[in-house]
Gaussian input, Z-matrix of N, CA and C with variables (Angstrom, degrees):
# hf/3-21g

backbone

0 1
 N
 C     1     B1
 C     2     B2     1     A1
 N     3     B3     2     A2     1     D1
 C     4     B4     3     A3     2     D2
 C     5     B5     4     A4     3     D3
 N     6     B6     5     A5     4     D4
 C     7     B7     6     A6     5     D5
 C     8     B8     7     A7     6     D6
 N     9     B9     8     A8     7     D7
 C    10    B10     9     A9     8     D8
 C    11    B11    10    A10     9     D9
 N    12    B12    11    A11    10    D10
 C    13    B13    12    A12    11    D11
 C    14    B14    13    A13    12    D12
 N    15    B15    14    A14    13    D13
 C    16    B16    15    A15    14    D14
 C    17    B17    16    A16    15    D15
 N    18    B18    17    A17    16    D16
 C    19    B19    18    A18    17    D17
 C    20    B20    19    A19    18    D18
 N    21    B21    20    A20    19    D19
 C    22    B22    21    A21    20    D20
 C    23    B23    22    A22    21    D21
 N    24    B24    23    A23    22    D22
 C    25    B25    24    A24    23    D23
 C    26    B26    25    A25    24    D24
 N    27    B27    26    A26    25    D25
 C    28    B28    27    A27    26    D26
 C    29    B29    28    A28    27    D27
 N    30    B30    29    A29    28    D28
 C    31    B31    30    A30    29    D29
 C    32    B32    31    A31    30    D30
 N    33    B33    32    A32    31    D31
 C    34    B34    33    A33    32    D32
 C    35    B35    34    A34    33    D33
 N    36    B36    35    A35    34    D34
 C    37    B37    36    A36    35    D35
 C    38    B38    37    A37    36    D36
 N    39    B39    38    A38    37    D37
 C    40    B40    39    A39    38    D38
 C    41    B41    40    A40    39    D39
 N    42    B42    41    A41    40    D40
 C    43    B43    42    A42    41    D41
 C    44    B44    43    A43    42    D42
 N    45    B45    44    A44    43    D43
 C    46    B46    45    A45    44    D44
 C    47    B47    46    A46    45    D45
 N    48    B48    47    A47    46    D46
 C    49    B49    48    A48    47    D47
 C    50    B50    49    A49    48    D48
 N    51    B51    50    A50    49    D49
 C    52    B52    51    A51    50    D50
 C    53    B53    52    A52    51    D51
 N    54    B54    53    A53    52    D52
 C    55    B55    54    A54    53    D53
 C    56    B56    55    A55    54    D54
 N    57    B57    56    A56    55    D55
 C    58    B58    57    A57    56    D56
 C    59    B59    58    A58    57    D57
 N    60    B60    59    A59    58    D58
 C    61    B61    60    A60    59    D59
 C    62    B62    61    A61    60    D60
 N    63    B63    62    A62    61    D61
 C    64    B64    63    A63    62    D62
 C    65    B65    64    A64    63    D63
 N    66    B66    65    A65    64    D64
 C    67    B67    66    A66    65    D65
 C    68    B68    67    A67    66    D66
 N    69    B69    68    A68    67    D67
 C    70    B70    69    A69    68    D68
 C    71    B71    70    A70    69    D69
 N    72    B72    71    A71    70    D70
 C    73    B73    72    A72    71    D71
 C    74    B74    73    A73    72    D72
 N    75    B75    74    A74    73    D73
 C    76    B76    75    A75    74    D74
 C    77    B77    76    A76    75    D75
 N    78    B78    77    A77    76    D76
 C    79    B79    78    A78    77    D77
 C    80    B80    79    A79    78    D78
 N    81    B81    80    A80    79    D79
 C    82    B82    81    A81    80    D80
 C    83    B83    82    A82    81    D81
 N    84    B84    83    A83    82    D82
 C    85    B85    84    A84    83    D83
 C    86    B86    85    A85    84    D84
 N    87    B87    86    A86    85    D85
 C    88    B88    87    A87    86    D86
 C    89    B89    88    A88    87    D87
 N    90    B90    89    A89    88    D88
 C    91    B91    90    A90    89    D89
 C    92    B92    91    A91    90    D90
 N    93    B93    92    A92    91    D91
 C    94    B94    93    A93    92    D92
 C    95    B95    94    A94    93    D93
 N    96    B96    95    A95    94    D94
 C    97    B97    96    A96    95    D95
 C    98    B98    97    A97    96    D96
 N    99    B99    98    A98    97    D97
 C   100   B100    99    A99    98    D98
 C   101   B101   100   A100    99    D99
 N   102   B102   101   A101   100   D100
 C   103   B103   102   A102   101   D101
 C   104   B104   103   A103   102   D102
 N   105   B105   104   A104   103   D103
 C   106   B106   105   A105   104   D104
 C   107   B107   106   A106   105   D105
 N   108   B108   107   A107   106   D106
 C   109   B109   108   A108   107   D107
 C   110   B110   109   A109   108   D108
 N   111   B111   110   A110   109   D109
 C   112   B112   111   A111   110   D110
 C   113   B113   112   A112   111   D111
 N   114   B114   113   A113   112   D112
 C   115   B115   114   A114   113   D113
 C   116   B116   115   A115   114   D114
 N   117   B117   116   A116   115   D115
 C   118   B118   117   A117   116   D116
 C   119   B119   118   A118   117   D117
 N   120   B120   119   A119   118   D118
 C   121   B121   120   A120   119   D119
 C   122   B122   121   A121   120   D120
 N   123   B123   122   A122   121   D121
 C   124   B124   123   A123   122   D122
 C   125   B125   124   A124   123   D123
 N   126   B126   125   A125   124   D124
 C   127   B127   126   A126   125   D125
 C   128   B128   127   A127   126   D126
 N   129   B129   128   A128   127   D127
 C   130   B130   129   A129   128   D128
 C   131   B131   130   A130   129   D129
 N   132   B132   131   A131   130   D130
 C   133   B133   132   A132   131   D131
 C   134   B134   133   A133   132   D132
 N   135   B135   134   A134   133   D133
 C   136   B136   135   A135   134   D134
 C   137   B137   136   A136   135   D135
 N   138   B138   137   A137   136   D136
 C   139   B139   138   A138   137   D137
 C   140   B140   139   A139   138   D138
 N   141   B141   140   A140   139   D139
 C   142   B142   141   A141   140   D140
 C   143   B143   142   A142   141   D141
 N   144   B144   143   A143   142   D142
 C   145   B145   144   A144   143   D143
 C   146   B146   145   A145   144   D144
 N   147   B147   146   A146   145   D145
 C   148   B148   147   A147   146   D146
 C   149   B149   148   A148   147   D147
 N   150   B150   149   A149   148   D148
 C   151   B151   150   A150   149   D149
 C   152   B152   151   A151   150   D150
 N   153   B153   152   A152   151   D151
 C   154   B154   153   A153   152   D152
 C   155   B155   154   A154   153   D153
 N   156   B156   155   A155   154   D154
 C   157   B157   156   A156   155   D155
 C   158   B158   157   A157   156   D156
 N   159   B159   158   A158   157   D157
 C   160   B160   159   A159   158   D158
 C   161   B161   160   A160   159   D159
 N   162   B162   161   A161   160   D160
 C   163   B163   162   A162   161   D161
 C   164   B164   163   A163   162   D162
 N   165   B165   164   A164   163   D163
 C   166   B166   165   A165   164   D164
 C   167   B167   166   A166   165   D165
 N   168   B168   167   A167   166   D166
 C   169   B169   168   A168   167   D167
 C   170   B170   169   A169   168   D168
 N   171   B171   170   A170   169   D169
 C   172   B172   171   A171   170   D170
 C   173   B173   172   A172   171   D171
 N   174   B174   173   A173   172   D172
 C   175   B175   174   A174   173   D173
 C   176   B176   175   A175   174   D174
 N   177   B177   176   A176   175   D175
 C   178   B178   177   A177   176   D176
 C   179   B179   178   A178   177   D177
 N   180   B180   179   A179   178   D178
 C   181   B181   180   A180   179   D179
 C   182   B182   181   A181   180   D180
 N   183   B183   182   A182   181   D181
 C   184   B184   183   A183   182   D182
 C   185   B185   184   A184   183   D183
 N   186   B186   185   A185   184   D184
 C   187   B187   186   A186   185   D185
 C   188   B188   187   A187   186   D186
 N   189   B189   188   A188   187   D187
 C   190   B190   189   A189   188   D188
 C   191   B191   190   A190   189   D189
 N   192   B192   191   A191   190   D190
 C   193   B193   192   A192   191   D191
 C   194   B194   193   A193   192   D192
 N   195   B195   194   A194   193   D193
 C   196   B196   195   A195   194   D194
 C   197   B197   196   A196   195   D195
 N   198   B198   197   A197   196   D196
 C   199   B199   198   A198   197   D197
 C   200   B200   199   A199   198   D198
 N   201   B201   200   A200   199   D199
 C   202   B202   201   A201   200   D200
 C   203   B203   202   A202   201   D201
 N   204   B204   203   A203   202   D202
 C   205   B205   204   A204   203   D203
 C   206   B206   205   A205   204   D204
 N   207   B207   206   A206   205   D205
 C   208   B208   207   A207   206   D206
 C   209   B209   208   A208   207   D207
 N   210   B210   209   A209   208   D208
 C   211   B211   210   A210   209   D209
 C   212   B212   211   A211   210   D210
 N   213   B213   212   A212   211   D211
 C   214   B214   213   A213   212   D212
 C   215   B215   214   A214   213   D213
 N   216   B216   215   A215   214   D214
 C   217   B217   216   A216   215   D215
 C   218   B218   217   A217   216   D216
 N   219   B219   218   A218   217   D217
 C   220   B220   219   A219   218   D218
 C   221   B221   220   A220   219   D219
 N   222   B222   221   A221   220   D220
 C   223   B223   222   A222   221   D221
 C   224   B224   223   A223   222   D222
 N   225   B225   224   A224   223   D223
 C   226   B226   225   A225   224   D224
 C   227   B227   226   A226   225   D225
 N   228   B228   227   A227   226   D226
 C   229   B229   228   A228   227   D227
 C   230   B230   229   A229   228   D228

   B1=1.4113
   B2=1.4762
   B3=1.3611
   B4=1.4320
   B5=1.4927
   B6=1.3728
   B7=1.3175
   B8=1.5798
   B9=1.4024
   B10=1.4113
   B11=1.5063
   B12=1.3067
   B13=1.5238
   B14=1.5371
   B15=1.2799
   B16=1.5132
   B17=1.4737
   B18=1.4018
   B19=1.4065
   B20=1.5831
   B21=1.2936
   B22=1.4758
   B23=1.4790
   B24=1.4699
   B25=1.4391
   B26=1.5945
   B27=1.3678
   B28=1.4542
   B29=1.5929
   B30=1.3695
   B31=1.4195
   B32=1.4630
   B33=1.3717
   B34=1.3684
   B35=1.4734
   B36=1.3480
   B37=1.5078
   B38=1.5760
   B39=1.2725
   B40=1.5098
   B41=1.5984
   B42=1.3720
   B43=1.5247
   B44=1.5097
   B45=1.3409
   B46=1.4912
   B47=1.5153
   B48=1.2487
   B49=1.4799
   B50=1.5321
   B51=1.3674
   B52=1.4299
   B53=1.5636
   B54=1.3441
   B55=1.4385
   B56=1.5315
   B57=1.2691
   B58=1.3881
   B59=1.6027
   B60=1.3866
   B61=1.5029
   B62=1.5776
   B63=1.2964
   B64=1.3863
   B65=1.5832
   B66=1.2590
   B67=1.4505
   B68=1.6338
   B69=1.3034
   B70=1.4375
   B71=1.5288
   B72=1.3672
   B73=1.3927
   B74=1.5942
   B75=1.3509
   B76=1.4742
   B77=1.5639
   B78=1.3303
   B79=1.5079
   B80=1.5687
   B81=1.3066
   B82=1.4462
   B83=1.4683
   B84=1.3286
   B85=1.5131
   B86=1.5263
   B87=1.2805
   B88=1.4527
   B89=1.4792
   B90=1.2999
   B91=1.5428
   B92=1.4855
   B93=1.2836
   B94=1.4208
   B95=1.5649
   B96=1.3198
   B97=1.5285
   B98=1.5059
   B99=1.3243
   B100=1.4452
   B101=1.4459
   B102=1.3480
   B103=1.4062
   B104=1.5287
   B105=1.3589
   B106=1.3926
   B107=1.5198
   B108=1.3205
   B109=1.5179
   B110=1.5068
   B111=1.3207
   B112=1.5229
   B113=1.5403
   B114=1.3244
   B115=1.4474
   B116=1.5194
   B117=1.3310
   B118=1.4724
   B119=1.5459
   B120=1.4034
   B121=1.4872
   B122=1.5063
   B123=1.2782
   B124=1.4699
   B125=1.4720
   B126=1.3418
   B127=1.4497
   B128=1.4724
   B129=1.3964
   B130=1.3869
   B131=1.6451
   B132=1.3164
   B133=1.4918
   B134=1.5410
   B135=1.3303
   B136=1.4469
   B137=1.4902
   B138=1.2935
   B139=1.5037
   B140=1.5060
   B141=1.3144
   B142=1.4385
   B143=1.5390
   B144=1.3395
   B145=1.4804
   B146=1.5431
   B147=1.2692
   B148=1.4728
   B149=1.5100
   B150=1.3972
   B151=1.4984
   B152=1.4805
   B153=1.3183
   B154=1.4435
   B155=1.5453
   B156=1.3240
   B157=1.4095
   B158=1.5729
   B159=1.3221
   B160=1.3611
   B161=1.5022
   B162=1.3228
   B163=1.4597
   B164=1.4797
   B165=1.3028
   B166=1.4476
   B167=1.5911
   B168=1.3719
   B169=1.4093
   B170=1.4942
   B171=1.3222
   B172=1.4851
   B173=1.5680
   B174=1.3366
   B175=1.4678
   B176=1.5297
   B177=1.3302
   B178=1.4678
   B179=1.5351
   B180=1.2764
   B181=1.4842
   B182=1.5349
   B183=1.3241
   B184=1.5241
   B185=1.5627
   B186=1.3454
   B187=1.3881
   B188=1.5256
   B189=1.2700
   B190=1.5247
   B191=1.4674
   B192=1.3052
   B193=1.4546
   B194=1.4973
   B195=1.2639
   B196=1.4320
   B197=1.5954
   B198=1.2565
   B199=1.4701
   B200=1.5003
   B201=1.2886
   B202=1.4362
   B203=1.5322
   B204=1.3371
   B205=1.4120
   B206=1.5166
   B207=1.3507
   B208=1.4464
   B209=1.5607
   B210=1.3098
   B211=1.3996
   B212=1.5089
   B213=1.3960
   B214=1.4550
   B215=1.6004
   B216=1.3264
   B217=1.3878
   B218=1.6356
   B219=1.2719
   B220=1.5625
   B221=1.5141
   B222=1.3067
   B223=1.3885
   B224=1.5689
   B225=1.2849
   B226=1.4495
   B227=1.4865
   B228=1.3342
   B229=1.4637
   B230=1.5003
   A1=109.20
   A2=119.24
   A3=122.88
   A4=111.83
   A5=117.11
   A6=121.98
   A7=106.77
   A8=114.63
   A9=120.42
   A10=107.82
   A11=110.77
   A12=118.48
   A13=110.33
   A14=116.14
   A15=120.41
   A16=113.55
   A17=120.06
   A18=124.54
   A19=107.99
   A20=118.56
   A21=119.17
   A22=113.72
   A23=115.40
   A24=119.44
   A25=112.18
   A26=112.72
   A27=121.29
   A28=113.15
   A29=120.71
   A30=119.05
   A31=111.50
   A32=120.93
   A33=127.41
   A34=113.91
   A35=113.39
   A36=117.01
   A37=110.22
   A38=118.86
   A39=122.05
   A40=112.49
   A41=108.08
   A42=116.39
   A43=111.66
   A44=114.59
   A45=120.07
   A46=108.25
   A47=121.97
   A48=126.16
   A49=108.26
   A50=117.89
   A51=120.24
   A52=111.90
   A53=117.98
   A54=124.48
   A55=107.46
   A56=120.68
   A57=126.67
   A58=112.25
   A59=111.12
   A60=114.34
   A61=107.24
   A62=121.66
   A63=122.92
   A64=111.82
   A65=115.92
   A66=124.05
   A67=110.86
   A68=113.40
   A69=118.06
   A70=112.31
   A71=115.40
   A72=118.69
   A73=110.36
   A74=114.24
   A75=117.55
   A76=110.62
   A77=115.70
   A78=121.54
   A79=113.67
   A80=117.98
   A81=120.90
   A82=109.50
   A83=116.77
   A84=128.30
   A85=109.32
   A86=119.71
   A87=126.73
   A88=109.56
   A89=117.45
   A90=125.54
   A91=108.21
   A92=120.18
   A93=124.95
   A94=110.01
   A95=111.48
   A96=117.31
   A97=106.97
   A98=118.80
   A99=125.32
   A100=111.64
   A101=115.78
   A102=121.95
   A103=111.13
   A104=119.00
   A105=122.15
   A106=116.37
   A107=115.64
   A108=120.79
   A109=109.71
   A110=112.21
   A111=119.41
   A112=104.05
   A113=114.59
   A114=118.97
   A115=116.79
   A116=115.46
   A117=119.16
   A118=107.91
   A119=113.85
   A120=117.30
   A121=112.63
   A122=117.24
   A123=123.69
   A124=112.04
   A125=114.89
   A126=116.77
   A127=115.55
   A128=118.00
   A129=121.49
   A130=107.89
   A131=116.88
   A132=117.02
   A133=111.43
   A134=118.35
   A135=121.18
   A136=108.62
   A137=119.46
   A138=123.62
   A139=110.82
   A140=118.00
   A141=123.74
   A142=108.62
   A143=116.20
   A144=117.65
   A145=112.32
   A146=116.30
   A147=121.00
   A148=110.31
   A149=116.00
   A150=121.42
   A151=113.17
   A152=118.88
   A153=122.85
   A154=109.42
   A155=118.59
   A156=124.22
   A157=111.49
   A158=120.13
   A159=121.34
   A160=107.32
   A161=120.30
   A162=122.47
   A163=112.19
   A164=114.63
   A165=123.48
   A166=104.62
   A167=115.89
   A168=116.74
   A169=113.28
   A170=117.49
   A171=118.93
   A172=105.26
   A173=112.53
   A174=120.14
   A175=103.60
   A176=112.51
   A177=113.31
   A178=110.08
   A179=117.68
   A180=125.10
   A181=107.25
   A182=117.88
   A183=119.50
   A184=106.75
   A185=113.09
   A186=119.14
   A187=108.84
   A188=121.73
   A189=121.68
   A190=112.04
   A191=120.69
   A192=120.14
   A193=116.14
   A194=119.18
   A195=123.61
   A196=113.40
   A197=115.04
   A198=118.64
   A199=111.57
   A200=121.50
   A201=126.93
   A202=111.71
   A203=116.12
   A204=120.92
   A205=107.56
   A206=115.76
   A207=120.62
   A208=107.46
   A209=116.79
   A210=125.77
   A211=111.79
   A212=112.83
   A213=118.88
   A214=105.55
   A215=113.35
   A216=117.61
   A217=111.72
   A218=111.45
   A219=115.90
   A220=112.91
   A221=115.89
   A222=122.92
   A223=113.61
   A224=115.32
   A225=120.62
   A226=111.60
   A227=115.38
   A228=113.25
   A229=106.12
   D1=132.69
   D2=177.65
   D3=-133.11
   D4=148.02
   D5=-174.63
   D6=-110.59
   D7=135.86
   D8=-175.06
   D9=-126.85
   D10=123.84
   D11=176.38
   D12=-91.68
   D13=112.76
   D14=-179.84
   D15=-108.59
   D16=9.71
   D17=-173.51
   D18=-59.91
   D19=-33.73
   D20=-174.88
   D21=-68.02
   D22=-15.19
   D23=-179.53
   D24=-87.43
   D25=-1.53
   D26=-178.13
   D27=55.24
   D28=-117.66
   D29=-179.99
   D30=-102.43
   D31=23.82
   D32=177.37
   D33=-119.79
   D34=43.55
   D35=-172.08
   D36=-104.60
   D37=-4.84
   D38=-172.37
   D39=-55.68
   D40=-52.38
   D41=-177.35
   D42=-58.87
   D43=-45.64
   D44=-177.69
   D45=-66.46
   D46=-40.24
   D47=-179.01
   D48=-62.33
   D49=-51.28
   D50=179.01
   D51=-62.45
   D52=-36.80
   D53=178.89
   D54=-59.90
   D55=-47.99
   D56=-176.72
   D57=-63.04
   D58=-43.16
   D59=178.68
   D60=-69.04
   D61=-43.35
   D62=-177.01
   D63=-60.74
   D64=-32.61
   D65=-178.61
   D66=-77.99
   D67=-15.59
   D68=-179.14
   D69=-72.04
   D70=164.13
   D71=170.72
   D72=-77.32
   D73=154.47
   D74=-179.66
   D75=-55.93
   D76=137.71
   D77=178.04
   D78=77.06
   D79=-3.17
   D80=178.85
   D81=-74.53
   D82=139.76
   D83=-175.80
   D84=-98.30
   D85=128.73
   D86=177.24
   D87=-123.93
   D88=139.34
   D89=176.00
   D90=-106.58
   D91=130.84
   D92=179.57
   D93=-125.70
   D94=132.95
   D95=175.43
   D96=-115.42
   D97=136.59
   D98=178.73
   D99=-148.86
   D100=158.38
   D101=174.44
   D102=-74.65
   D103=136.64
   D104=-175.89
   D105=-89.90
   D106=-35.80
   D107=-179.26
   D108=61.21
   D109=-78.47
   D110=170.83
   D111=-128.73
   D112=170.06
   D113=-173.80
   D114=-77.16
   D115=2.47
   D116=-176.76
   D117=-68.89
   D118=-34.38
   D119=-179.95
   D120=-63.87
   D121=-29.58
   D122=177.88
   D123=-65.02
   D124=-55.59
   D125=176.97
   D126=-64.28
   D127=-38.35
   D128=-178.92
   D129=-63.08
   D130=-44.41
   D131=-179.59
   D132=-63.10
   D133=-33.83
   D134=-179.97
   D135=-71.84
   D136=-37.73
   D137=176.87
   D138=-63.89
   D139=-46.50
   D140=-179.78
   D141=-57.56
   D142=-49.24
   D143=-177.89
   D144=-65.25
   D145=-37.51
   D146=177.23
   D147=-63.60
   D148=-52.03
   D149=177.14
   D150=-53.27
   D151=-32.15
   D152=-174.86
   D153=-88.56
   D154=5.14
   D155=176.02
   D156=70.18
   D157=31.79
   D158=175.36
   D159=-110.44
   D160=172.95
   D161=-176.76
   D162=-111.51
   D163=129.21
   D164=177.41
   D165=-89.65
   D166=108.57
   D167=-174.07
   D168=-93.15
   D169=-24.97
   D170=-178.93
   D171=-157.05
   D172=151.36
   D173=176.57
   D174=-149.59
   D175=119.14
   D176=-178.08
   D177=-147.95
   D178=151.20
   D179=175.17
   D180=-69.37
   D181=128.43
   D182=-176.96
   D183=-88.74
   D184=-45.80
   D185=-177.70
   D186=-157.43
   D187=-160.89
   D188=-176.54
   D189=-62.64
   D190=-32.45
   D191=-175.29
   D192=-121.15
   D193=-6.55
   D194=-173.88
   D195=-113.81
   D196=150.44
   D197=177.14
   D198=-132.60
   D199=142.81
   D200=-178.24
   D201=-117.16
   D202=138.62
   D203=177.24
   D204=-130.12
   D205=147.84
   D206=175.31
   D207=-117.29
   D208=123.97
   D209=-175.09
   D210=-123.56
   D211=134.37
   D212=177.93
   D213=-112.31
   D214=128.95
   D215=-177.53
   D216=-69.86
   D217=132.38
   D218=179.70
   D219=-71.58
   D220=178.74
   D221=173.65
   D222=-63.10
   D223=134.57
   D224=175.78
   D225=-58.47
   D226=141.09
   D227=-178.43
   D228=-123.17

């Protein structure tokens, strides 16, 4: 399990998040932290993970401005 801080990417973290998950081994768990700004980024990140056939294991507000999600990479296709 690895933690990835994507806060420095502001609202442009989706591509990097998916790239990290795709490079992971099957069933590996990754933790991502990002700035939420508004809650659209939370739903969008969940949708991206689901559409890529990975599992969103947890999604939680980290503090007033940051959000954390836990993602498990799906089976390689």
